[in-house]
Each structure stands twice: as structure tokens, then as C-alpha cells.
C-alpha positions in Angstrom: 4.5 -20.5 -81.0 7.5 -18.2 -80.7 5.1 -15.2 -81.1 3.0 -16.5 -78.2 6.0 -16.9 -76.0 7.3 -13.4 -76.8 3.8 -12.0 -76.2 3.7 -13.7 -72.7 7.1 -12.6 -71.8 6.3 -9.0 -72.7 3.1 -9.2 -70.6 5.1 -10.6 -67.7 7.7 -7.8 -67.9 4.9 -5.2 -68.2 3.1 -6.6 -65.1 6.4 -6.6 -63.1 7.2 -3.1 -64.2 3.7 -1.9 -63.2 4.0 -3.8 -59.9 7.2 -2.0 -59.1 5.7 1.4 -60.0 2.5 1.1 -58.0 0.6 -0.6 -55.2 -2.7 -2.4 -55.2 -5.6 0.0 -54.5 -6.3 0.2 -50.8 -2.7 0.1 -49.5 -0.3 2.8 -48.5 3.4 2.0 -48.2 5.8 3.8 -45.8 9.1 3.3 -44.1 10.8 4.3 -40.9 12.6 3.0 -37.8 11.3 1.0 -34.9 10.9 3.1 -31.8 9.4 2.5 -28.4 8.0 4.1 -25.2 10.9 5.0 -23.0 10.9 4.5 -19.2 13.3 6.5 -17.0 14.5 4.4 -14.1 15.2 6.5 -11.0 15.4 6.0 -7.2 13.0 7.6 -4.8 15.8 7.6 -2.2 19.2 9.3 -2.1 22.3 7.2 -1.5 25.4 5.7 -2.9 25.1 3.1 -5.7 26.8 -0.2 -4.6 25.7 -2.3 -7.6 24.7 -1.3 -11.1 25.3 -4.4 -13.4 23.4 -3.5 -16.6 24.6 -1.5 -19.5 23.3 -0.1 -22.8 21.9 -2.9 -25.0 21.2 -5.3 -22.1 17.8 -7.0 -22.0 16.1 -6.9 -18.7 13.0 -8.7 -17.4 10.2 -7.3 -15.3 11.0 -7.0 -11.6 14.7 -7.7 -12.3 17.0 -5.9 -9.9 18.8 -3.1 -11.7 20.3 -1.0 -9.1 21.2 -1.5 -5.4 21.8 1.5 -3.2 23.6 1.3 0.1 21.0 0.3 2.7 23.0 0.2 6.0 21.2 3.1 7.6 17.8 1.9 6.3 18.3 -1.5 7.9 19.3 0.1 11.2 16.1 2.2 11.2 14.1 -0.9 10.4 15.7 -2.8 13.3 14.9 0.2 15.6 11.3 0.2 14.4 11.0 -3.5 15.1 12.3 -3.0 18.6 9.7 -0.2 19.2 7.0 -2.6 18.0 8.1 -5.3 20.5 8.1 -2.7 23.3 4.6 -1.4 22.3 3.3 -5.0 22.1 4.5 -5.6 25.7 2.7 -2.5 26.9 -0.5 -3.5 25.1 -0.2 -7.0 26.7 0.3 -5.5 30.2 -2.6 -3.1 29.8 -4.9 -5.9 28.5 -4.0 -8.2 31.4 -4.6 -5.4 34.0 -7.9 -4.6 32.4 -8.9 -8.3 32.4 -8.1 -8.5 36.2 -10.2 -5.4 36.9 -13.1 -6.7 34.9 -13.1 -9.8 37.0 -12.4 -8.2 40.4 -14.7 -5.2 40.3 -18.1 -7.0 40.2 -16.9 -9.4 42.9 -15.6 -6.5 45.0 -18.9 -4.6 44.8 -20.9 -7.7 45.7 -18.5 -8.5 48.6 -18.5 -5.0 50.1 -22.3 -4.8 49.8 -22.5 -8.1 51.7 -20.0 -6.7 54.3 -22.4 -3.7 54.9 -25.3 -6.0 55.6 -23.1 -8.1 57.9 -21.9 -4.9 59.7 -25.5 -3.7 60.1 -26.5 -7.0 61.6 -23.5 -6.9 64.0 -24.4 -3.3 65.0 -28.0 -4.3 65.6 -26.9 -7.2 67.8 -24.5 -5.0 69.8 -27.2 -2.4 70.2 -29.7 -4.9 71.6 -27.0 -6.3 74.0 -26.1 -2.8 75.2 -29.8 -1.9 75.7 -30.3 -5.1 77.7 -27.2 -4.4 79.8 -28.5 -0.9 80.5 -31.7 -2.3 81.8 -29.9 -4.9 83.8 -27.7 -2.2 85.4 -30.8 -0.2 86.3 -32.4 -3.2 88.0 -29.1 -4.0 89.8 -28.9 -0.5 91.2 -32.5 -0.8 92.4 -31.8 -4.1 94.1 -28.7 -2.6 95.7 -30.8 0.2 97.1 -33.3 -2.3 98.5 -30.4 -4.2 100.0 -31.1 -7.3 98.0 -27.7 -7.4 96.3 -24.3 -6.1 97.1 -22.2 -3.6 95.2 -20.3 -6.3 93.3 -23.5 -7.2 91.4 -23.8 -3.6 90.3 -20.2 -3.5 89.3 -20.6 -6.6 87.1 -23.7 -5.1 85.4 -21.7 -1.9 84.8 -18.8 -3.9 83.3 -21.2 -5.8 81.0 -22.7 -2.5 79.8 -19.3 -1.0 79.1 -18.3 -4.1 77.2 -21.4 -4.1 75.0 -21.1 -0.4 74.5 -17.6 -0.9 73.2 -18.9 -3.7 70.9 -21.6 -1.4 69.7 -19.1 1.4 68.9 -16.8 -1.1 67.1 -19.8 -2.4 65.1 -20.7 1.1 64.2 -17.2 1.8 63.1 -17.2 -1.4 61.1 -20.4 -0.4 59.4 -18.8 2.9 58.3 -15.8 1.1 57.0 -18.0 -1.3 55.1 -19.9 1.6 53.5 -16.6 3.2 52.5 -15.5 -0.1 51.0 -18.7 -0.1 49.0 -18.1 3.4 47.8 -14.5 2.4 46.8 -15.7 -0.7 45.0 -18.3 1.3 43.1 -15.4 3.4 41.7 -14.3 0.1 40.0 -16.2 0.8 36.7 -14.4 4.1 36.4 -11.1 2.4 37.0 -12.1 -0.1 34.2 -12.8 2.8 31.9 -9.4 4.4 32.7 -7.7 1.0 32.0 -9.6 0.7 28.8 -8.4 4.2 27.7 -4.8 3.1 28.7 -5.2 0.0 26.5 -6.5 2.0 23.6 -3.6 4.4 24.0 -1.2 1.5 24.0 -2.8 0.0 21.0 -2.5 3.4 19.2 1.2 3.5 20.1 1.5 0.0 18.7 -0.2 1.0 15.5 2.1 4.0 15.2 5.1 1.8 15.7 3.9 -0.6 13.1 3.4 2.3 10.7 6.9 3.5 11.3 8.2 0.0 10.6 6.2 -0.1 7.4 7.7 3.2 6.4 11.2 1.9 7.3 10.6 -1.2 5.3 9.4 0.8 2.3 12.5 3.0 2.5 14.6 -0.1 2.6 12.7 -1.6 -0.4 13.1 1.6 -2.4 16.9 1.2 -2.2 16.6 -1.8 -4.4 15.5 -0.5 -7.8 13.8 -3.1 -10.0 12.8 -3.0 -13.7 9.1 -2.0 -14.1 8.8 -4.0 -17.3 10.7 -6.2 -19.7 12.7 -4.2 -22.1 16.2 -3.1 -23.3 18.5 -0.6 -21.7 19.0 2.3 -24.1 20.9 4.8 -21.8 22.9 4.7 -18.6 23.3 7.9 -16.6 25.2 6.8 -13.5 27.8 4.3 -12.3 28.6 2.2 -9.2 30.0 4.3 -6.4 28.2 7.5 -7.3 25.9 9.2 -4.9 22.5 10.0 -6.4 19.7 12.2 -5.4 16.0 11.3 -5.3 14.5 11.2 -8.8 17.8 11.4 -10.6 17.8 9.3 -13.8 19.9 6.2 -13.6 18.8 4.1 -16.6 16.6 4.5 -19.6 14.6 1.5 -20.8 12.4 0.8 -23.8 9.4 -1.5 -23.3 9.8 -4.2 -26.0 6.0 -5.0 -25.8 5.1 -1.4 -26.7 7.1 -0.8 -29.9 5.9 1.2 -32.8 7.1 2.1 -36.3 7.3 5.9 -36.9 6.6 6.6 -40.6 5.8 9.7 -42.6 2.8 9.7 -45.0 2.5 12.3 -47.9 -0.2 14.9 -47.6 -1.9 13.6 -50.7 -2.5 10.2 -48.9 -2.9 11.3 -45.3 -6.7 11.7 -45.8 -7.0 8.0 -46.2 -5.3 7.2 -42.9 -7.3 7.0 -39.7 -6.7 5.6 -36.3 -7.4 1.9 -35.9 -6.4 1.0 -39.4 -4.5 -2.3 -39.7 -0.9 -2.5 -41.0 1.9 -4.9 -41.6 5.5 -4.2 -40.8 8.5 -5.8 -42.6 11.9 -5.6 -41.1 15.2 -6.1 -42.9 16.1 -8.5 -40.1 13.0 -10.6 -40.8 12.1 -9.9 -44.5 9.7 -12.9 -44.8 7.8 -12.4 -41.5 5.2 -9.6 -41.4 4.3 -8.2 -38.0 0.8 -7.0 -37.5 0.3 -3.4 -36.3 -2.4 -0.8 -35.8 -2.4 3.0 -36.6 -2.6 4.6 -33.2 -1.3 8.1 -33.8 -1.6 10.6 -36.7 0.3 13.9 -36.5 -1.9 16.9 -36.6 0.8 19.0 -38.3 2.8 18.5 -41.5 6.6 18.3 -41.4 9.6 18.9 -43.6 8.2 22.0 -45.3 7.7 25.6 -44.1 4.3 26.5 -42.5 3.5 29.1 -45.2 2.8 26.7 -48.1 0.3 27.9 -50.8 1.0 26.3 -54.2 -0.2 22.8 -55.0 3.4 21.7 -55.9 4.6 22.6 -52.5 1.6 21.1 -50.7 2.3 17.6 -52.1 5.6 17.7 -50.3 3.9 17.9 -46.9 4.5 14.8 -44.7 2.6 13.7 -41.7 3.9 11.6 -38.9 2.1 8.3 -38.3 2.8 5.7 -35.6 2.0 2.1 -36.2 2.0 0.2 -32.9 2.9 -3.5 -33.0 0.0 -5.7 -31.9 2.6 -8.3 -30.7 6.3 -8.6 -30.6 6.8 -12.4 -30.5 10.0 -13.4 -28.7 10.9 -9.7 -28.7 12.4 -10.1 -32.2 12.0 -6.4 -33.1 14.1 -3.9 -31.1 14.3 -0.1 -31.3 16.5 1.3 -34.1 15.7 -1.3 -36.7 14.7 0.1 -40.1 11.4 -1.3 -41.4 8.8 -0.9 -44.1 5.1 -0.8 -43.6 1.9 -1.4 -45.5 -1.2 0.4 -44.3 -4.5 -1.0 -45.5 -7.1 1.8 -45.7 -9.6 -0.2 -47.8 -11.1 -3.2 -45.9 -11.2 -5.6 -48.9 -7.7 -4.8 -50.1 -5.4 -7.8 -50.4 -2.1 -7.6 -48.5 1.1 -7.1 -50.4 4.8 -6.8 -49.6 6.4 -3.4 -49.8 7.7 -2.5 -53.4 10.4 -0.2 -54.5 
């Protein structure tokens, strides 16, 4: 019985020793530090910083206001642009109203003046008939006067009637000319409509330009409020409140907590087993019992830590290649840049997962 116990204990110690010395086939162990994709926060506009409330180590949310730059001038320009829009809208409204009036009046004016020509022609014809009749009456009156049938007063009345109808005929003729001119003037109406349409189009173009200037002014104003492009953590701060910055000057540096990776180094003798897309598990000292799934996304093309001119086998095994294991998820943003961590890379599909061993 004692011999069996001693044999079992020896086997257990041997298994533990072997476990510490090696890993299951299909796994590669590596260690490194958590890093992340950095984002430089800068302003597109120059100005004086009036508010910069975050510092290194602060967590920020997406679209959180990080920096406020003095916007007094930008607001004044926006107000001016808005006033220009109101004036342009008034001009568009006036041009549209004038055009609408012309579009109603021109057809009516043409029809009315054409009717006036017909009426003037009728009046002229009537006056012409009356004048011709008076001329004949005057001729008969003169003949009767010669034959002593009527006195000179009768002839005078005939002459007066002829002059009266002659004047009426001349007035009718002048009225006809005026009516024809009125028709010509009215027929210019469509051209006036086209002119007003062009004026309306120009006013609408000016309004569009004013609206574009307002949009530009609004964009410039918005750009003076710098917001976080993503959720992350502030790793560096390059400016302080009260400083005047130039466009594009770095203000803050962020790390995206949803795009973290563990940078490890794999020996040259094992790098041939590693390929992009392989699964991995990451163990952090902060969460030793919780593995975080990851994927191999980057494999360095050059070895590091040794000179380039390496010839002997003993030297070649010292070669190390950079490998980046990107986290599939970072629940509750538990992992942050700078944390040391260990990783297990599974290069054989059927290999069982195991914790890192030392």
C-alpha cells in the first residue's frame, strides 16, 4: 500500500515537473504588454483654449467634449451669415412676387391691347364713313346754294360738320396708332418675364451662396469644440488651457480601448508555426483567472534583438519576431495599455487550451 502511494506521488511530481517544463503540442506561449492604436486629437482651427478638462489617465467616451476653443469671432461670423441669408431671402421673395404679377398681367395686357386695336379700327372706320358722308353733303349744299335753293348758312353748317368728322377721323387714326403701339409694348411682356426669371434665379443663387457661407461659418464654429472620436483613455496631453494653438497642433493623445493588442515576441524556431488569423488567449496579472480571446493580426517580417548578419545555428535560434495579438473584445474595458500579460497562441486546431506555464 505504501509502495503504491509513493509510486503515485512520484508520478504526480514527475507530471507537474514535465508540465512546468513544456506546453501541450499545438500551443505557443509568449508574453508582453498591452498596447493600443493611438489617436492624436487636434483642432482644425487656430485659437485660444478656454477649456481643457481631461488629463493623462482619464477615460473618455465617444463624442465627449475634450477641448473648447474661444468661439467669439466664429459666432459673430455666423450671425453675419444668418443676416445675409435673411436679406437674400427677402430679395428672392420680392423677385418671385414681381414675376408672379408679370405672369398674370402680361397675357391680360396682350389680349386687352389687341382688343383695343380692333376697337380703334372700328372707331376709325365709323369716323371715315361720317367724314365721307359730310363731304358729299357739303358738295350737295354748295350745288344747292349755286342754284339758289339754300342760303350760305346751310353750306357753313355742312362745312362745320365735315370739319368735325374730319377731326374725329384724325383722332381715331391717332388712337389706332396708340393701340398698335400698346400691343407692341404688351408683346414685350414675355421678354420682361424672362428678365424677371433671370433676376429670380440670380437672387436664388445669392441665397444659396449665403446659405453656403452660413454652413461654412457653422462648421468653423463646430470645429472649435473638439470631441473625442472614440471611447478610450488619455495617454498624453500636449497643451493647457489659455494656450493659443495652431491648426493641426496635437492637443491630446488617446488610445482606443476597443482596439487593444498584446505585443509579444516569438522565437525564430517557432515563428514558422504562427500565421495571421490564429486564435489566442491572453491572461493578465490583473485578471489571472479570466482569459481574453484574441487573434493574430500582425507578424513582423524581420527578426529583432540580434544583428542582421547571423550565420550560425546557435545565433539563429536567438532571433525573435514581433507578433501582435488583437483582442476580439475588451468587456467593460477591463484591459488598458501598459498592463503586462501572457498569451497562448494555438497553432494546431485540435489543441486543448492551457494556462501559461513558467
